[in-house]
C-alpha positions, 0 to 999 in steps of 0.5 A: 251310695244310696245309704250315704245319700239317705244319711246325708239328707237326714243330717239335722242342718242338711242342705243341697250343696252339702249333700252334693259335695259329700256325694261327689267326694265319696263316689271317687273311691270306695274307701272314701264312701266307707270311711264317711259312712262309718263316721256318720254311723258312729256320730249320728248327731253330727251336723253338716259342719262336723261331717265337712270337717271330717272329710276335709281332714282326710289325707286324700281330700286335696287329691281332686283339687290338685288334679283339677288345677294340673289339668 
């Protein structure tokens, strides 16, 4: 998780809520963390919007929202 936070904080147009949201998403499952780190390593010039789009397109992206609305 430290590496992810390091990379998120160095995105060209980073901001607090972006870093916080991506970290919360990634901490739920190891696969999420690995996929996100892999994406960032393979796309070093990615902007926050590129990373958000990547995460939003993941199959499990809506799992958290569905869980929250059911509770």
